[in-house]
N, C-alpha and C positions, 0 to 999 in steps of 0.2 A: 624445978621446972627445966625441961629440956631446952638446949639452946635452939632458938628459931633459926630457920634457914631463910636468907633474904636474897632477893634478885633486885639488882639496880640497873634500870635501863632509862636514862633520862637524855632528852635532847640537850644540845649545847645552850648556854645562855649567851645569845648572840652578842658579840662585841666584848665579852668579858671572860668566859671560861668554856673550854671544850667539853664535850660529852664525856669523854674518859676522864677529864679532870673533875667534873661534877661528881662522877661515881666514886673517885678516890677520896674526895673530901667528905662526902656522905658516909662512906665506909668508915672514915676516921671516927666520925661521931657515933656511929652504931658500936664500934668496939670500945668506946669509952664506957658504954653502958652494959654491953654483953661482950667481954673480950673473946670468948670462944665461939661466937656464932659464925657459921659459914656464910660467906657473901660471894655470889656470882655477879660480875659486872659486865655489862654490854654497852658499848658506844652505839648510838643510834642516830639516825638522820632521815629527813623526808625527801631527799633528792638534792637538797641544798648543801650548805656548809657541813662537812664532817661525814658525807656519804662514803667517801673513799676510806676514811679512817674506820668507819663502822664495819665495812665489809671486810677490808684487809685484816682488821683487828680480830675479827671473829673467825675468819676462814684461813688466815695465814696468807702467804703470797709476798709480793714485792711492790714497792712504790717505784715507778718509773718516771723519769724526767725527760722532757723532749722540748727542744726549742721550736716555738711556733710564732706565728703573727699575732700580735696583740690586737685590742680593739681598733687602734688607729694605725696599725701596720708596723709598729715597733716590735722587735723581738722580744718575746718573754719566755721564761722557763715554766712550762706547765707540768704538773704532777698528776699522774693517775695510777690506778691500782691494776695489777694482774694477779689473779688467784688461779688455783688449780682448776682443771677442766676446761681451759680456754675461755675463761671468763675475765672481762676487763670492766672497770668502773671509772667513769670520767665525770668530772664536775666541770660544767661549762664556765664557772667562775674562775677557773685556773687560767684559761686562755682568753676569755672575753668578759672578764668580771667587772662589776661596777667600781670596785676599789682600785682598779688599774688606770683609770682616767678621771679627770675632772668632769663633773656633771654640768655641762654647758649645753645650749641649744645646738651649737655647731657640732660639738662632739657627738651628741645624740643623734643628729642626722647622719654622720659619717662613720660611726662605729659599726665594725663588721664582726661577723661570727666566723670568719675564715679559719681561725686557729682551732675551732672545734672540730672542723672537717680534718685538719691536719692531725689532730689527736686520734680521731677515729681510724685514719689511714695507718698511723703508727702502730695502734692497737692490733689492727688486722695483720700488719707485718710481723708483729710479735706473736702471732698464732692465736689471737682471740676469735672465737666462734660466736660468742655471745657478748654484746656490749650494753652495759647500762649507762645511760647519759643522764646525769642529775642536772635539771634545768634551773636551778636556783641561783640568784645573785648575778644575772648578766647585766652588762652595760648596753646591750644592742637591741635595736628595734628594727632590724633589716629583714624580718620575716625568714631568717635563716638562709638568706641568699648567699652570704659569704661561706657558710658551711658547705652549701651545695656547690659552690664554685670550686672550692677546694677538692671536692670529690669528682669534679669534671663537667658539671652542668654549666651551660652558658646562658647568660641573661642579656638580651639584645635590644636595641632601640629600633626605631622604624627603619633606619638606614642599614641595620644588620651589624652595628658596632656594639661593643660591650658597654653596658651602663656604668655609671660611677658606682663607687662602693657605698655600702650602708643604705639606710633608709632613703637617702637623697636619690639613690639610683632608681628607686621604684617609680619616680615621677615620669621617667621617659621610658620605662620598661614596655615593650611591645611583644616580646616573643621569648619562650624558654625552649632551649635545645638540650634534650637530655641523651642525645646519641653518644655522647662522650663520657657518660658516667663511668666511674670505674667498675670494671668487671669484677673486682674483688668483693663488692658489696653483695654479690649473689651467694657468697659462702658464709655470711655472717647474719645473725639475728640481732636486731637492735631494739632495745626497750627505753623509752623515755620516761623519766621519773619526775613527777611534779606533785605539788600539793594544791595546785589551782586548777579550775576547770574553765577558764575564759576561752572564748572562741578567738579567732584571729582578728576580727574587725568588729566595728560598732561601738556602742557606749560601754560595753563590758570587755572590749578586746584589748589587744596589746598596746595600742597607741594611747587610748584614753585612759586606761587604768594604770599602766605601769610607765608610760612615757614621762609624765612629770618628774617622777623620782630619778629618771635618767637625764634630765635636763631640758626636756621639750617644753617650750613656752606655752602657756595656757591658750594664747590667741592663735597658736598654730595647730592645735589638736585636730580641729575639723578638717583642715586641709591635708594634714599628714595621714589621717585616718582614710581620707579619700584615696590617697596614693596606695595605702595598704589594701583597700577594697579593690582597686584596679588590679593590683598584684594577685589578690586572691581569686578573682576571675580567671586570669591567665594561668595561675597555678592549677586551678581545678581542671581547666581545659587540657592542660599539658599531661596531667596524670589520669584524666578520665574519671574523676570522682570528686566529692566534696570533702577535702580534708580541712578547709578553712572553718568549718562548723563543728569540727571534733571537739569535745571538751578537752581542754588543755592545749589546743592548737595555738593560743596566744601566749603560752608561757615562753619565757625567756625572749621576749620580743618577736614571737612568731616562730622561733626555732622549733616548737612542738610540731606546727604544720609542716615545716620542711622536712623534719625527720620522717614524718609519716608519708609525705609525698615522695621523697627522693630515696629513702632508705626502706620503706615498708615498715617503719617502726610502729610498735604498739605504744600508746601513751597510758601509763598506769599510774595510780595513785602511789606516791613515792614511799610514804611510811609503811604501807602494806607490803610493797615489794620488798623493801629492805628487811623488814621483820621476817619475811619468808626466806629471803636469802641467808640470813644469819641463823635461821631456825630458833627464834627466841622462845617460841612456845615449847619446843622440845626440851628446853632447859627449865621449864616450870614445874615439872614432876617433883612432889615433895617440898615445894616452896611454901613458906608460911606467910610471907609478905613480899609484895612487889612495890618498889619505890621507883617512880618516874618523875618527870618534871620538865620545865622550860623556863625561859627568862620572864615571860609574862603570860598569864592565863586569863582568857576572857571568853566571851560567847563564841567567838570564831574557833577556839580550840577544840570544840565539839565537832568541827567539820574537817576531819582529815589530818589534823595535827598529831605529832608523835605521841604525846601522853595519852590521848584517847585510843590510838591504835594499840598501845601496850596495855591499856586497861581492859579493852574488849577481849584480848586473848587471855589475860589473867582471869577474867569472869568465867570463861569457859571451864577453868579449873576450880572455881570457888574461892580464889585467893583475893584477900583485901588489898586495896591500891591506895597508896599515899602518893600525892603529887607535891614535890617540893619546887617552889616558884620564886622568882625574883620579885615579882609584883602580881596583883591579881585585880579583876574587876570586882565590883561590889556583888553583883548577881552572877553566880556560877551554876544556877539550876540546870542548864543544858549539859554542862560538863559532868555533874553528879549523875544526871540521867544516863550518861554513856558509860558509866561504870567506875568512876573515880569515887572513893569513898571519903577521903579527907584531903584537903589542900592546905599546905603549910607554906606561909610566906616566910622567907629568910630574914625579913627586916625585924629587928629586935627593938626598935624605937622609931622615932620620927627621922628617918634617914632619907636623903634624896637618892635618886637612882644612881647618880655618880658615887656617892658614898657606899651604897650597896655593892656596886661593881668593885670598888676598891677594897672591900672587906670580905669578899667571898670566901677567902681561906679561913676566916673566923666564923662566918655566918652559916656556911654549908654544913660543917660538922655539927653545929648546934641544931640544925634542922634534922640531921640524921639522929641525933639523941632523942629529939622530940618524936620522931617517927617510930623508933622502937619502943619508946615508953608508952606511946598510944597503943601499940600492939600488946605490950605486957599488961596494961591496964585492962584491956579487953578480955585477957585470959584469966583474970582473978575471979 
């Protein structure tokens, strides 16, 4: 039997192992069974953690570090990617990430996305003409006001004074002045990447859906969403259009809306854009098996998550797809309907999530073995 050709493109297992490490460990298992089989490995992401790694890893380029303002104003070092053709890739979590501050009600009110704007300006100064901004993992719910401030917009109260930072400043906001926006924005195309479609406000908006995980108290959600609604009205008036209702406007605490409003950004489904950027489908010619995966697979995985994005492209080539996962829901019918043929959980016994995370170096190679043995069984 000829050696099968394998392509691995798995999302990271959040909090445990990166996308590229997942691929390395699965490859280890493949080669235990079939030492000579060729393996192509791609790091992938959906606009959140690992997006910079995926693009720079596939296309080459450099990782740049820049000192910016963190969520509460303390300086942080934010990394982003620069690749050929004047392309930059930014993750908002680097400057405004939820892991950078404690999740308290006060912090959630005051956290600002100012550092994201600083990253954008630095990328433009380095020659970027297209900037992808991954919106996953933010600590902020400021509607992107901080980011826009860094780019030159002014947010004023009734007396014409600047409003306070963060979501708290939206309470007294009465006017937005865009006259001082950086002229350099005219020379750059910005694309916002997200795996969510939430609008800016309302029961499915930035405050209600994502505020609690950032520290907003449950008894404050209605009031703070009211502030966001007031901001949305002023924002729409300032830019002459309804950016607040765009799918994805509520991503990263409303940063999606601000990027659309102040930068003319397109909001795109993250995994689809990343797979296009790295040309994953172009690497599928002659491949016999595609292996993808994520930390946990459930019904929501069918809606824009990385493994299904990979599977849809593989199906265009008639390639079988195995998903390797840390955990799974009982019913994955919707995932199978989207093109995944087999889901393999890495658990080899009654293990807790913590135990699985601690043993990924052992469990992922075993999953790789099982994946290729399933392919070989089907060839008999």
